[in-house]
C-alpha positions in Angstrom: 88.5 145.1 67.7 86.0 143.0 68.8 85.3 139.4 67.1 82.0 137.5 67.2 82.9 133.8 69.5 80.7 130.6 70.4 81.4 128.0 72.8 80.0 124.4 71.3 79.6 120.7 71.5 80.4 119.2 68.0 79.3 115.4 67.6 81.5 112.5 66.2 80.9 110.4 63.7 78.7 109.2 62.4 76.1 111.5 64.3 78.0 114.7 62.7 77.3 113.6 59.2 73.5 112.2 59.9 72.6 115.9 61.6 74.9 117.4 58.5 73.1 115.6 55.9 69.5 116.9 57.7 70.9 120.3 57.6 71.6 120.3 53.9 68.3 119.1 53.4 66.7 122.0 55.0 68.7 124.3 52.8 67.9 122.7 49.7 64.3 122.4 50.8 63.9 126.0 51.9 66.6 128.1 50.9 68.3 128.4 54.6 71.6 130.1 55.1 71.5 129.8 58.5 71.0 126.3 58.0 74.3 125.3 56.6 76.6 128.4 58.4 77.6 126.3 61.1 78.3 122.1 61.5 75.7 120.5 63.9 76.5 122.1 67.3 75.1 121.9 70.4 75.4 125.4 71.6 76.5 126.0 75.4 77.6 129.7 75.2 75.8 131.6 72.6 77.1 134.5 70.4 79.3 137.0 72.1 80.9 140.1 70.6 84.4 140.6 72.7 87.7 142.2 72.2 90.0 140.2 70.3 92.4 139.6 74.1 89.3 137.5 75.1 90.5 134.5 73.1 93.7 134.1 74.9 91.8 134.8 78.5 89.2 132.5 77.5 91.3 129.7 76.0 93.4 129.6 79.4 89.8 129.1 81.4 88.4 126.6 79.3 91.8 124.7 79.6 91.1 124.9 83.5 87.9 123.9 83.1 87.8 120.8 80.8 90.7 119.2 83.2 88.1 119.0 85.9 85.4 117.4 83.8 85.1 114.0 82.3 83.2 112.4 78.8 79.6 111.9 79.1 77.0 110.7 76.9 74.0 113.0 74.8 71.5 111.4 73.2 69.3 112.8 70.8 65.7 112.0 69.1 63.2 113.6 67.1 62.8 116.9 65.8 60.9 120.0 67.4 60.2 123.3 67.1 61.3 126.9 69.1 58.4 128.7 67.6 58.1 129.2 63.7 62.0 130.2 63.5 63.9 127.3 64.8 64.2 123.6 63.5 66.1 121.6 65.8 66.7 117.5 66.9 66.4 117.3 70.3 68.4 116.5 73.2 66.9 113.4 75.0 68.1 112.3 78.8 69.6 115.9 79.1 70.3 115.6 83.0 74.3 115.2 82.2 74.6 117.9 79.8 72.4 120.2 82.4 75.0 119.3 84.7 77.7 119.9 82.8 76.6 123.3 81.5 75.5 124.4 85.3 79.3 123.8 85.9 80.6 125.8 82.8 78.5 128.7 83.6 79.7 128.3 87.4 83.8 128.5 86.2 82.9 131.1 83.8 81.3 133.7 86.2 84.9 133.4 88.6 87.4 132.7 85.8 85.7 135.1 82.7 83.0 137.5 84.2 82.5 139.1 80.6 80.7 136.2 79.5 77.4 137.4 80.2 74.5 135.1 82.3 72.0 134.0 79.5 68.6 135.0 80.7 67.2 131.9 79.2 66.5 128.4 80.8 69.5 126.0 78.9 67.7 123.8 76.6 69.9 121.8 74.9 69.5 121.0 70.9 71.4 120.5 67.9 69.6 122.9 65.6 68.9 122.4 62.0 67.4 126.0 60.7 66.5 129.2 62.6 65.5 132.8 61.5 65.8 133.0 58.1 62.7 129.9 57.7 60.5 131.4 54.8 57.2 131.6 56.6 55.6 130.1 53.7 57.3 127.1 54.2 57.2 126.3 58.0 53.7 123.9 57.9 55.2 121.7 54.8 58.4 121.6 56.9 56.8 120.8 60.2 55.0 118.3 58.5 57.6 116.3 56.8 59.7 116.4 60.2 56.7 115.4 62.2 56.8 112.5 60.0 60.1 111.6 61.0 62.2 109.9 63.6 65.9 110.3 64.4 67.8 109.1 67.4 71.9 109.0 68.0 73.8 109.4 70.9 77.4 110.0 71.2 80.1 110.5 73.9 81.1 114.5 74.3 84.7 114.2 74.9 85.7 117.9 73.7 84.0 121.6 73.6 84.8 123.8 70.2 85.5 127.8 70.7 84.8 129.4 67.1 85.5 132.7 66.2 83.5 134.8 63.2 85.6 136.0 60.7 83.1 138.6 59.6 81.9 135.8 56.9 81.7 132.6 58.9 82.2 130.8 61.7 85.7 129.2 62.0 86.9 126.8 64.8 89.9 128.1 66.7 90.4 125.9 69.9 89.0 122.7 71.1 89.2 121.1 74.5 89.4 117.8 75.1 87.7 117.0 78.6 90.3 115.8 81.2 92.9 116.8 79.2 93.1 120.2 78.5 93.3 122.1 75.4 94.1 120.0 72.7 94.2 121.5 70.0 94.6 125.2 69.2 93.9 125.5 65.4 
């Protein structure tokens, strides 16, 4: 059987709760279910279908990868859009996460060749809502978030592997940087 997997960075508290509240607000205002289907995160490897055996290979490969990496800082500032489909919190001063992502992609090319190379450039961001935003509500939502500011930073100390169970995304493993596998849920 095939499952859907996703690799992401989750912000710790208080950034997690702050950005979760923003996602819930967008959901309340627009009805966007995609806003609240995943916790606040920065996607490193977008969703990919793989056989269930992939999870064990991925866990082993990511355990090796994180052992070679150190924690780094991520800054968030204000809001932006990809077209009219995706509202997100911008990652500012993205050099550290860009470097980290490049190392992850190179590691996957060697140890997880089934992970496809992204065709688009990596643009780190924290999505608030995507795909199911009602087009009639986008202008008002744009205006609302253009008038706001948001700033936060947090240390990235772990990666989370998610698996979709057919209904929702579930974390299946967390990998602490510099320590290997921290928690296999």
